[in-house]
C-alpha positions in Angstrom: 0.0 0.0 0.0 1.5 3.4 -1.0 2.5 5.7 1.9 1.0 9.1 2.5 4.2 10.7 1.1 4.0 8.5 -2.1 0.3 9.5 -2.6 1.2 13.2 -2.2 4.0 12.9 -4.7 1.8 11.1 -7.1 -1.0 13.7 -6.9 1.5 16.6 -7.2 3.0 15.0 -10.3 -0.6 14.6 -11.8 -1.3 18.3 -11.1 2.0 19.4 -12.7 1.5 17.3 -15.8 -2.1 18.4 -16.2 -1.2 22.1 -15.9 1.6 21.7 -18.5 -0.6 19.7 -20.8 -3.5 22.3 -20.6 -1.1 25.2 -21.0 0.4 23.6 -24.0 -3.0 23.0 -25.5 -4.1 26.7 -25.0 -0.8 27.9 -26.5 -1.3 25.6 -29.5 -5.1 26.3 -30.0 -4.6 30.1 -30.0 -1.1 30.3 -31.6 0.1 32.2 -28.5 3.9 31.6 -28.9 6.0 31.5 -32.1 9.7 30.8 -32.7 11.7 33.8 -31.8 9.1 35.4 -29.5 10.2 37.5 -26.5 7.6 37.0 -23.8 7.1 39.5 -21.0 5.7 37.4 -18.1 3.8 39.7 -15.8 4.6 38.6 -12.3 2.4 40.0 -9.5 3.6 37.8 -6.7 0.3 35.8 -6.6 -0.2 32.1 -7.1 -1.4 32.5 -10.7 1.5 34.4 -12.1 4.1 32.3 -10.2 2.5 29.2 -11.7 2.4 30.7 -15.2 6.1 31.5 -15.1 7.0 28.1 -13.7 4.9 26.2 -16.3 6.3 28.4 -19.2 9.9 27.6 -18.0 9.1 23.9 -18.0 7.6 24.1 -21.5 10.5 26.3 -22.8 13.0 23.7 -21.8 11.5 21.1 -24.2 9.6 23.1 -26.8 10.5 22.5 -30.5 10.8 26.3 -30.9 13.0 28.9 -29.3 11.5 31.7 -27.2 12.7 34.1 -24.5 11.1 34.8 -21.2 11.5 37.9 -19.1 9.6 38.4 -15.8 8.3 41.9 -15.1 6.8 43.1 -11.8 5.1 46.4 -11.3 5.9 47.7 -7.8 2.8 49.9 -7.3 4.2 51.2 -4.0 1.6 49.6 -1.8 2.5 50.3 1.9 4.4 47.4 3.3 5.0 45.8 -0.1 8.0 43.4 0.4 10.0 44.6 -2.6 12.9 42.3 -2.0 10.8 39.0 -2.3 10.4 38.8 -6.1 14.0 39.9 -7.1 15.4 37.3 -4.6 13.1 34.6 -6.0 13.8 35.3 -9.6 17.6 35.4 -9.0 17.4 32.1 -7.2 15.8 30.4 -10.3 18.0 32.2 -12.8 15.2 34.2 -14.6 15.9 37.5 -16.4 13.6 40.2 -14.9 12.8 43.8 -14.5 11.1 45.6 -11.6 9.1 48.7 -12.6 8.5 51.1 -9.8 5.5 53.5 -10.2 3.2 54.8 -7.4 -0.2 53.9 -8.8 -1.4 53.1 -5.3 -1.6 56.8 -4.2 -3.4 57.7 -7.4 -6.0 55.1 -6.9 -6.5 56.0 -3.2 -6.8 59.7 -4.0 -9.3 59.2 -6.9 -11.5 56.4 -5.7 -13.8 57.2 -2.7 -13.5 55.0 0.4 -15.5 51.8 0.0 -15.7 51.9 -3.8 -14.2 49.3 -6.1 -10.6 50.2 -7.0 -10.0 47.4 -9.6 -11.1 49.4 -12.7 -8.7 52.3 -12.3 -5.9 50.2 -10.9 -6.2 47.8 -13.9 -6.2 50.7 -16.5 -3.1 52.3 -14.9 -1.3 49.0 -14.7 -2.1 48.1 -18.3 -0.7 51.3 -19.6 2.6 50.8 -17.7 2.9 47.2 -18.8 2.3 48.1 -22.5 5.0 50.8 -22.2 7.4 48.4 -20.6 6.8 45.8 -23.2 7.7 48.3 -25.9 10.9 49.3 -24.0 11.9 45.6 -23.7 11.1 44.7 -27.3 8.7 42.0 -26.1 6.5 40.5 -28.8 4.0 39.0 -26.3 2.7 40.0 -22.9 1.7 37.0 -20.7 -1.0 37.4 -18.0 -1.8 34.7 -15.4 -5.6 34.6 -15.8 -7.0 31.0 -15.5 -10.3 29.3 -16.5 -12.3 30.6 -13.6 -11.2 34.2 -14.3 -12.6 33.8 -17.8 -15.9 32.4 -16.7 -16.3 35.0 -13.9 -15.6 37.8 -16.4 -18.3 36.5 -18.7 -20.9 36.6 -15.9 -19.8 39.9 -14.6 -20.2 41.4 -18.1 -23.6 39.8 -18.4 -24.9 40.7 -15.0 -23.4 44.2 -14.5 -22.4 45.3 -18.0 -25.4 44.1 -20.0 -23.3 42.4 -22.7 -22.1 38.9 -23.6 -18.3 39.2 -23.5 -15.6 37.0 -22.1 -11.9 37.4 -21.5 -10.1 36.2 -24.6 -7.0 33.8 -24.3 -5.3 35.9 -26.9 -5.9 39.6 -27.5 -4.5 42.3 -29.7 -4.3 45.7 -28.0 -6.5 48.5 -29.4 -3.6 50.2 -31.1 -2.4 46.9 -32.6 1.0 47.2 -31.0 0.8 44.5 -28.3 -0.4 40.9 -28.2 -1.6 39.8 -24.8 -1.7 36.0 -24.1 -3.2 34.0 -21.2 -1.4 30.6 -21.3 -3.3 29.4 -18.2 -6.7 29.9 -19.9 -7.6 26.2 -19.8 -6.3 25.6 -16.2 -8.5 25.2 -13.2 -7.9 27.5 -10.2 -7.9 24.6 -7.8 -5.1 23.0 -9.7 -3.1 26.2 -9.6 -3.7 26.5 -5.9 -2.4 22.9 -5.4 0.6 23.6 -7.6 1.5 26.8 -5.7 1.2 25.0 -2.4 3.4 22.2 -3.7 6.1 24.6 -5.0 5.8 26.8 -1.9 6.0 30.0 -3.9 6.7 33.2 -1.8 3.2 34.6 -2.2 2.7 38.4 -1.9 -0.9 39.2 -1.0 -2.5 42.2 -2.8 -3.5 44.8 -0.1 -5.4 47.1 -2.6 -8.1 45.4 -4.7 -7.3 42.0 -3.1 -8.3 43.4 0.3 -11.8 44.3 -0.8 -14.1 41.5 0.4 -17.4 42.6 -1.2 -16.3 42.8 -4.8 -18.8 41.5 -7.4 -16.1 39.1 -8.6 -16.0 37.5 -5.2 -19.8 37.1 -5.3 -19.6 35.6 -8.8 -16.7 33.2 -7.7 -18.8 32.0 -4.8 -21.8 31.4 -7.1 -19.7 29.3 -9.5 -18.2 27.3 -6.6 -21.7 26.6 -5.3 -22.9 25.5 -8.8 -19.8 23.2 -9.1 -20.7 21.6 -5.8 -24.4 21.1 -6.4 -24.2 20.4 -10.2 -20.8 18.7 -11.0 -19.8 19.4 -14.6 -21.8 22.6 -15.0 -18.8 24.9 -14.9 -17.0 22.7 -17.3 -20.0 23.0 -19.7 -20.0 26.8 -19.4 -16.4 27.0 -20.3 -16.8 24.6 -23.2 -19.6 26.9 -24.5 -17.4 30.0 -24.2 -14.6 28.2 -26.2 -17.1 27.8 -29.1 
């Protein structure tokens, strides 16, 4: 009979293989990465972006094409942000990186009234800075760590609160046509990413801006989907399959 350690190792290997397989499928289905690409991997310090970088490194080592990875973190000057964590981690794994320092935190705090959602403005400011950084680095692709549940949640948020049927695309060309955004984890389940992050023991940095807002509509939508998945197994899978079509 396998020991508890053997079972844990077996399950961890399954999760790693599944994430690599699904990431590879998403990259192939949407032609996300081509030979010679320089990919700017946006690293926030959360479980999703750490996992994305780790999986891309694993795929890079055996891919039939050659592509470059550079990790980029935007230090938004949140109070108490441990700015040494990401550089130390990236040096330890030998990944080329750039830390971009810009105080968007103060801007968001000054503009958004207390108790209101900060995500919209924060996201727009962050996107502009990342696009500029990609141009400076000569990056051909910008990789974001959104996963399957992010895509489904965005669909329902747009429908419930925006009055439109729109999802988060796995691959997107910016409005000015200068930047291509890819989401390699588009097919990956959040629970697998959580398990992988625990297994790898990534030095997670919690977001104390938008991540600290407990009553966001996204959190409500996330809870709704989890309840559906519990009561009606397979429903969330079916929703995602319909969005792919």
